[in-house]
N, C-alpha and C positions, 0 to 999 in steps of 0.2 A: 504494499499499500504506499502511496506517496505521502510524504510528510506534509502536514497542513501548515501553511504559512502563518506565522503569528501576525496579529493585527499590527498595523503601522499607521502613521499619520498619512502616508501617501494613499493608503487604501481607505482608511476610515474618514478622511476629510476631503474626499475626491469630488464631492458635489456641493452646491450651495445649500441644498436641503440638509446636509450633514453638519452645518456649522454649529448649531446649538449643541448637539451631543459631542462634537469635537471640542468645543470650548469647555464643556462640563468635564470631559475626561482630562483635559489639561489642568483644570483647577484641582481635580483629585490628585493628579501627579504633583502639583505644586505643594499640596498639603502633606504629601509624602516626601517632600524634598527631592523629587526627581526632576530637577530643573532642566536638564538637557532634553529629556524626553518631552516635557511639557512645552518647551520652546519649539520643538518640531511640530507639535499639534497646533500651537498658537500661530506659528508662522504660516501654515497652510490657510488657516481661517482669516488671518490678517490680510494676506495677499488678496483674498476674495472680498475684502472690505468689511469684515466683521469687526466693528469698532471695539467691542468688549475684548476681543482677542488681542487687538493692537494695544489696548490699555494695559492688559496683563503682560504683554510681551516686552515692551520697551524697557521696563526696569530689569527684567531677567537678562537682557542683552547688554545693558549699560552699567548697572549698579554692581559694586564689588561683592556683595554678599551672596551672589548666586554662582560665582565661579566661572562665568562665561566671558564677560567683558569683550564683546565682539561688535565693535563699531561698524566694521564692513558689512556684517550680516544685518545689523540694524538698518543701515542706509539702503541695502539691497531690498529688504522686505518692505520698508516703508515707502521707498520710491515706487515699487510695483503696486503697492496699495494705493498710493496717491494717484498714479497714472490710471488706476481702475476707477477713480472717482471718489475715493474715501477721503473727504476733506479733512477729517480728523487726523489722518496720517500726514497730509500735507502740512497742517499746522504744527504737529509734533516734530516733523522733520525740519521745518524751518526754524523752530525754536532751538532744537539741539544743534543744528548746523551753525546758527548765528551765535551760539553761546548764551542764549537768553532763556533757556528752559527753566531756570530757577533751581535746578538740582545740581548741587556741587559735584556729584559723581559724573555728570555728563560734560563737564567743562573740557575734559581731555578729547572730546569728540568734535569740538568746534571746527568747522570746515567751511569757510566763506565761499569756496568754489561750488558748494552744493546748495547754498541758501535759495537761489532762484529756482532750482529744480522743484523745490517744495513751496516756496513763497509765492511764486507767480500764479500757479493755479489756485492755491488756497486763498490768496488775497483777492483774486478775480471773483471768487465766490463769497466774498465779504467775511472771511474767517480772520478776525482781527489779530489772532496770534500769529498767523502766517504773515500778515502785513507788518506786524511788529518785527518779525524775523528779518523782513526786507529792510525795514528802517534801521535795524542794527547793522545790516550789511552796508547800507548807503552812508551811514554815519561813522563807519569804521575808519580810523586813521592809522591803523597798523600798517 
């Protein structure tokens, strides 16, 4: 008999209809301190525009207590989510890239070259945090 494949984020979070259960499973993983596995599930949902997943994901990727500290992954996921129309991801990306997120742990990820990728679409949709990220870029004297 063939071995049955274990469930994974790729299979369990493959459709938009699966986002609720996908996020719920990730939250259970977080409660068990399975941060890397939770990030895999949340990433799939965030890319599809599930705001709750993005809200749970960014601290896992950027704050030191989770052991990942993966700015490249943050930018990749949040840029895909922003391009898909999730304006919350646009505003979060603009704030982190401009250094204006307010979280001390994200200051290492400031990247002025990325601000417009997030700020332009977010600000065009009247997301003030995205506009603020652009303001920080344009007022930068570094």
